[in-house]
C-alpha positions, 0 to 999 in steps of 0.5 A: 441420485446419491450426488443430487441427495448431498447437493439438496442436503448441502443447500438445506444446511446452507439455508439453515445457517443463513436463516439462523445468522438472520435470526441472530442479527435480528435479536441482537439489534442488528436490523441492517445486518439481518436486512442485508442477509435476508435480501441477499438470499431473496435475490434469486428464487424469492418465491420458493417455499424454502425462502419464506423465513427470509420474508418473515424475518425481513418484514420484521427486521424492517419494521423494527429499524424503521421505528428505532430510526424515527425514534432517534430522529425525534429524540435527537430533534427535541435536544436542539443541539446542533452537533446532532445534525449529522446523525439526523441527516445520516439516519434519514438517509438510512431510513431512505436506503433501506426502502430503496434496497427492498423495493426491487424485490417486491412483492414478497409473498407469505404463502400460508398467509395468503398475502404479501409482505408489509413494507410501509414506506414513507417519503423522506425527502422533506426530512433529508433536504431539511437535515441537510440544510441544517448540517451544512449551515452548521458545518459552514458556520463552525468552520468559518469560526475555526478559521479565526483560531490560528490553529493547524489542527483547527484548519485541518478539521475545517478541511475535512468538514467542509469536504464532507459538506462538499460531497453532500451539498455541492457548490455550497456557498464559498466552501471551495474557497475556505477549503483552499485557505484551510489546506494551506494554513493547515499545511506543514512546510519544510524546507530541505537543504544540503550541507557539505562538510567533507573536503570533497566536491559533491557532484551538483547533479547528485545534490539536485537528485537528493533535493528533487522531492517529486521523486521521493513522492513524499508530499502528502495532504499536510506536509509538503517539502521544498528545496527552494524557499518560496515567497509568502510561505513560512516554513515550519520545519527545515531538514539538513542533509549534512555529508559527513565524509566521502571515502573513495578507495584507490583503484585495485587490480588484483591478479591471481593464477590457480589450477582446477581439476575435476572429473567430467563427462566426455561422451559415452562408453559401453559398460563393462562388468568385473570380468571385463565383459560388455553389459547388455540389456534384455535385448542384447544391446550394450548399456551405455554409461558416461564416459568420465575423464579427469580435466584439468585447467589453469585459469588467470583471473584479474579483479578490478575493485574500487569503492566508495562510502558516503557517511551523512546525517539527517537533522530535523529542525523546529523553525519555530524555536529553532531547536533540533527535534531528531537526528539520523545518521546514514551511511551508503556504499557503492562497490564497483567490481569487474572479474574476468578471466583467461584459461589454458586447458579444458575449461570444463574443469572450472566451476559451471558458475565461473564460465561467465568470467571467461566472456568478460574483459577489462573494463575502464574504472569509473571516475571518482565523481561517478562513484559518489553519485552512484553511492548518492542513489543509495543514499537517496533510497536510505534518506527516503526510507528515514523521512518516510518512517519519522514524519514531522508530524503524525 
């Protein structure tokens, strides 16, 4: 019984909070927020007496929202400013959408007044079609004008405006063709080259990988990278990956021999007390403890080592004036290391994390070309990070 009482109290408090929130939105002029809260609470058990407040609030919020929107449309229409077409269209859509959200819940009964809540619905189809046509014509005409300005930012605006137009009014005139042209003209094209200023040959595969911008996933809506110049494209920017130095260490083999000692568990033994007697439990059974012994092992360790370091510089160039925009130094390193060991004695004396070396063997050193290529993988990741953080245009 106590649990039921607590549940009823909780539901009452929850309903009270919802009603208060709805009233606050209503008094603040946030009519659609008030409508959404009321509708959310009326979707279940709408005929319950505890839901009456939401029905009254919904009725009031709907009337005020409708009045506000119709006044807005009337005012904007009288202004006769083409820039208002989108606002007019969106307001008609809001009026229509608001009605459609309420319709599924009707009728909503007001018990004390013995009537259904009143929601005077109107048909806004003519207004929606008329305002959509006005907006479509305005966006199309304005876009055609902007396409004559030879300005990348205007081309990008054209693309976005026409993309919106295509959503609300698909297949409008030659919008698809203009969008394609606007995207091409609004795009920054970047040509990327590598320069080798070292005294070493850079593997062709590495250069190809560094210029494989599909794997970088850098191309975005308004920036496209090319590693090979294409006809009919005027490149806005250049990016040069300059290899400054490549250092490869000699192949090194280091040997060492050392001894490890430590106590290890070697089975169990009976526990003996200070008097030399066997300790037993309550049942008279001997208590067993770990038998600790001193273990010693002689380890012969071999370490193979070779490293490669590449230093490069990334230069950003503005092709319009051939001026350097920015420069970023980058260094990458790759280390080849193989450690293997043999032992004499009790291997348990070695540290547990050292056991893996006993299972390893000598392996061939990688070639210098392979070392450069492996270092290039890290270099590629760093170049990717630099480009991502330092776009040509924001």
